[in-house]
N, C-alpha and C positions, 0 to 999 in steps of 0.2 A: 555672495561673491564667488566667482569661479576661477580656478587656476588650472590651466592645461586641460580644460574640458571636464574636470571633475568638480562637483559641488564641494565647497570648502566646509569641512565639519569643525574647524577649529578657528577661534577668533585670532586674527593676526593684525598687527598694526599696518602691514602693507602686504600686498600679494607677493608670493615668492617670485624670484626672477626666472627667466626662461631656463630650460634644461641646458646643461653644459654641452660642449661640442661632442660630436659622434666619437671622436678619439677617446674621450673619457668614458663614454658608454662602453666601448669595446674593451677598454683596459679593465673594466669591472665585470666583463663577461655578460653584459646585458645586451638585449637586442637594440638595433640602431635607433628605433623610434620609442624606446621605453624610457620612462622618467626615472630619475634616481630615487632611491628610497631615502626618505628624510633621516631615519635612524641609521642608515648606512654611512652617513656623513659624520665626520668628527664634530664634537659639540660646538667648537668655535665656528666651523664652517656652517653648521646649521643655524647658529645664532646670527651669523653675518647674512644669511639668506632670509632671515625672518621666519624660520621654521620653529614651531614650539618644541621644547625639549622632549615632551612626551608624545610627539606626533606618532600616529599609528602607521603601520606599513601597508602600502598598496600592493596587492598581489599582481596587478598589471605590470609591476616592475620585475616580476619573476619571468624567466623564460617560458614560452608557451608550453614546451614539453613538460616542464615541472608542474605548471598549472593544470594541464590536462590529466597528468598522472594522479593528481590529488582530487580530481573531479571538481575543481574550483571554477565557478562561472567567471567569464572574462571581466565583468564589471564588479566582482565581489569587493567588499570593503576591507576585509581583514583576514589574514591567515594567522591563527594563533601559534602554529608551530614555527612561524618566523620570528616570534618574540622570544627573548631569552627566558629560561625557566624561572628565573627570579621574578621577572616582570609578570609572567603568566600567573605565578602563585600570588603575587601582590594583588592581582585582579580577581582572585578567587576562581581561576580557571584550572580545571584538572590538567595534569601534566600531559596526558595522552589525547586531549581533545584537539580536533583538527580545525573546526570552524565555529565561530560565534554564529548564533542564529541570524543576526543582522547581516552576515556575509552571504546568506543564502537568498536567492530570489524569493519574492513574496509567495509564489505558489509552492515553494518547498518548505517554508518555515512552519513550525508548529503555530497553532492559532494564537497562543499567548504573545507571540512575537510580532504579530501583524497589527501593530498599533496604528491607529489613524485618529489624530486629534485627541489623544489620551485614552481612547477606547480600543476595543478589539473588533476587527472586521468580522461580522457574523458569517457563518457558512450559509449560503442561500438554501441548500437542501435542509439543513438543520432548522433554519428559521421557518421553512414551510411546514415541517413536521410539527413544530411548536404551535404554529397558527391553527393547525388541524386538531389540536388537543392532545397530542401524544406527549408523554412524560419521559420517554426513553425508548430504547431498543431492546428487543429480545432476539439475540443472535443464536440460531439453531444450527447444530452441526449436521452431518450426513444422516439422512433419514432412512434411506434404503428400504422403503416399503413398510416401515413400522407405523401404520396408520393410527393405531390406538395411542401410542406415545405422542405422536405428532398432534393428535386431536387435543390431548391434555395441554401441550405447549401452546396451542392456538387459543384455547378457551381461557387459560390463565393470563395470557398476554392481553386479551381483550378486556378482562376484568381489571387489569392494572394499567390500562391505557398505554400499552407498549406497542410500537410498530415492530412487526416480526420480519426479520431478515434471515432467510435460510441460505446456507452457504453452498448449495448444490448437491447433486446426487440424491434426488428425490426417490428414485425407484431402484428396483433389482434386489434380489436376495430375500426380502421380507415377505410377510404373508399377505399384504394388501396394498400393492402399489396403486391400483385404481383409487382406493380410498385416500391415499396421500395426494394424488393429483386433484381429486375433488376439493380437498381442504385448501390446497394451494391456489387453485383457480378461484375459490370463494374469497380468499384474502385479496387476490388481485382485483376482483370485481368490486370489493368493498373499499379498496384503497388502504387496506390495513397491513399489507405485507408485500414482499417480493422475494424472488429467489435468484441466486447467482447461477451462472452456467457451470455445471460440473461435467466431468468426463463421461459419466454414465448418462447424463441428460443428453449430451451431444451425440452419443452412440445410439440412444433410444430414438432420437429424431431421424437419424440416418436409416435405422432399421424400419421405422414406420413408413418411410418414403420408398422402401424397396431396395435401398442400396445394399451392396454386399458387405456384410460385417461378420465378425466372428461372434457367434452366439454361444455363451456359456449356459448350460441347462439350469444351473442354480442361480444365475444372475439375470441377464437380459431375457433368456428363454422363459424364465418364470414370469417376468413382467408381461411379455407378449401373450403367454397363455392366460394370464389373469385378465388382460384386456379383452381377449376373445370370449371369455366366459361371463362377462357382466353385460347387462342390457345396454348400458350407455357406453360400451367400449369404443365404438366407432367415433362417437362424439368426443370422448376423452382423447382419443388418438389424434383427431383433427385439431383439437385445441392445444394439445401438447406440441404438435409440429409448429404451430404459430408462436406459442409462448416461449418455447426453447430457443427459437430463432431470435427472439427479441430480448432474451435474458442478458444482462450485462456480465462481462467476464470478470470485472473487478470494480470496486467502488471505493470512494473515499468520502468520509463524512467527518468534517472537522479534523481532530487528531486521531481518528479511527480509520484503519484500512481493512478492507475485506476482499478476500479472494478464495477460490476453492482449493487449488493445489499448491502453488508456489508463487512467491513474490519476486519482483524485479524493480530496481530503481526507476526504470522508464515508466512504470505505472504511476509515479508521482507527477510526471511531466505531461502525460497525455491520458485522456479518458479512454475507457474501453471502446473498441470500435463498434459502431452500430451493426446489428445483424451478425454478431460474432458466432452465434449458434448455427448459422446457416451456411457458413463457409468452411474452407479448409484451414486448419489452424496454421498461423505463421509462428515463428519462434517465440514471440512474446505471448501469444495466445496459448501455445503449447505449454509454456511455463505456468500460466494461470490454470490450465486444466489438469496437467499431469505432474506439476512440480519439476524439480531438476533431477534428471535421471542420467545414469552412466551408460545405458545401453545393455548392461549385463542383467541377467535374471538370477534371483536368489533361489535357494532350494524350495521355498514355499510357493514358488511360481509367480511371485511379484517382482517387478523391476527394482533394481538397486537405486535408491534415492539419496540425494545429497541435500543438506540443509544449511549450507554455508551462506545462502541468501539472507538468513536471519540476521547475520552480522552487518548487513547493508541497510537495515531499517533505521532511519534517522532517529536521533534522540527526540523524545516528546511524542512519538507515534507508537501506537499499539496495533498490531496486525492480528486479525482473527481469520483463521483458515480451517479447512477440513482435510479430506482426502487421506491423510496419513494417520493411522491409529498409533500414536506415540505414547499414550498414557499407559502406565503400568498399574495404576490403582483405581481405574474407572472414573477418574475426574479429569477435566480438561487439563492438558499439559501446557505449562507456561515455561518460556525460556527467554532469557535476556540476551540481546545481541551486543557485539563489541562496540557498535556505534552509539549505543544508548537506547535503542528501541527495544520493543518486546514483541513476541509472537505467542499467540494462544491457539493451540491445536484442539479442535472441538470434536473430532471424530473419535468416539468411544465405542465403536463396534455395533451400532444399531443395525439390525437385520442380519448380523453375522455372529450372533451369540453374545453380543454386548448389549448396550442400552443407548438411548438417545440423550444427548447432553445439550445444554444451552446456558448462556450467560445473559444477565440483564444489565444494561448500561443506562444509567440515568443521564439525561442531558445536562451539560455543565451550566452553572449559573443559577 
C-alpha cells in the first residue's frame, strides 16, 4: 500500500487521508508541498487519521535547508534526532546518533545493513577475490624504496593466501626503489596485488615523462638515479608510467575503505576516476593524494595537515591510509571518528629511518 508516494512501512486499517491545506503547512513552518509529520500531530488527530501511535518521522517533512545541513538524502526514511530522547533511548539508539543505517541509501550503508531476502548483499570485488582463493587482504603502508621489507611482506602474503594491497608511495628515499617496482609489477602480473596512487607515484610519473617537477636529492632524485643505474631501468620506467596512470586513487571493499592521503565522503558516492594518475589532480583527487592541508609549512619542511575528515567516516566503516607518519610507537596509528568510523594510519617511516608496516584483514563470514 502506498500513501503520498511513499511505501507504507506500517500496517494501517485504512490509508491516511490527503495532506491538509497549504495554510496549515505554512502555519507549521513547512514547505508548501511537504507532508505533515505523523508524530507532530496530537494523538487524537493522529488516531482520527489512521496514523499509528508510534509512526516514525519522515525527513521529507523537514525543510530542505535543514535536511541538506544534516547530509540527509531526500528520500531517507528516518532522522533519529527528530525523535525525542526518551523514544531514542527506548529504541537503543545513542543520544548523539544522527541516522539509522536504513535511512542511508544502499551504497552508503555498512554491508550488514544491506539485507535482501534475509541475507546480505555480497560485495562483487570481495566475492571475486574469494573465488580466486584469497582468504583476506594484506594492507601495506608506504614502502618508499624499502625493497627487502616489501619482499618479506609479499612472500608472507602469498604463503597465507592474502591479496596484497599497497597504499601508495612505492618509491623515493629508500635504498632500492627499482626492486620495489619489480615486486609490485610481479604482483600485478600474477593477479595477487595492486597499489593505490600516492603523491610520490604521481610525481615519479611526471618526472619520467620529462615534466618539470621539483626534485629532492634524497627523494625523487635518488629514485631516478637508481633507475639509471640498473640494466632494466628503462623497462621499469616505461612500465611505471603505464601502471601509475592506471592506479586507483581510492578503493572500497565491503566495509573497508582505502586511500593514500586523506578521505572525503564523496569517495563513498563515486568510484575513483579512471586514469587518475595521468591527469592534473582535481580537489577530490588532491585530497586522496595529499590529505587535507592548510597551505602553511611547518618548521620540518612538511605542509600543515588537518585530520578532521576522520570524523566524517560513517559508523561501520574502517579506513586504511598512509601518507602521514602519525605513529609515536612504531605501530599503525588507530583513531576513532565522531561519526562512529575508524581510521588506521599505516605509514611508519619506511625509507625515512622507520620501518614498513602492514595489517592483515580476514574476509568476513
